[in-house]
N, C-alpha and C positions, 0 to 999 in steps of 0.2 A: 550599707545601703538599705533603706527600708522600701519594701513593695507593698502596693496597696490593691485590693480587690475593689470591684466597682461600688461596693456598699461603703467604702471609705476606710474599712478595717485593715490595719497593718498585718502583713503575713511574712514569714521567712521565704527564702526561695525553694525550701524543701516541702513547703506547705501547700503550694499551688496545685490544682488539679490539671491535668493535661489530656489530650485525645490523641487517638491514633486513627488515621483515615486510610482506609483500604481503597485502592484505586485499581481500575481495569487498565489494560495496556494502552487505551486511548485517553488515560487520566480522567475518567468518569468515576465519581464517587459511588462505590458500592455499599460502604458502611463506615460509620464513625463511632469509635467506642471511646467513652470518657471515663477516665480514671481519677478517683479522688486523690487529694494531697495526703501527705504524711505516710503513705504506703510504699510507693516506688521511688527508685532513683532513676528517672527518665534519661539522665545523662550518660548512664552506663547501661542502657538497653539496646537491643538490636533485633532485626529480623534476619532469619535465614532459613531457606527451604521451606517456606510456608508456615514457619513457626515465629512467634514473637517471643522473645526472651526478656522480661522485665525485672531488672534488679531490684530485690526487695530489702536492700540495705539503706533505705532512707533512714537518715539519723533520727527522725520523729518516730520511725516505726518501732513498736515494742519489742518485735523480734529481730532487730538489727544484730548482726555478728561481725565485729570489726576484723575478725580474723579470716573470714571466707566470704567469697562472693556467692550469693544466694539468688536464684532466679525462679520466677514463676513463668511457666511456658503455657503459652496459648497457641492453639492450632489456628491457622488462618485458612478457611475454607471458602 
């Protein structure tokens, strides 16, 4: 399946940028953080106790390690 950016260029599913929206308890947007494609595997990322764990094993990332799960951890304050 081919996926396309608004500019018409084709990208793989691992090349899309994504964002994380931080909401308050009444669902008002506090902050949105945009992450570039090719770095993180957002499908295997999660939030726990005010931290966001982003899996860096995107197949397009130069630092991919197929034998271990690796995460970048961001504090959500």
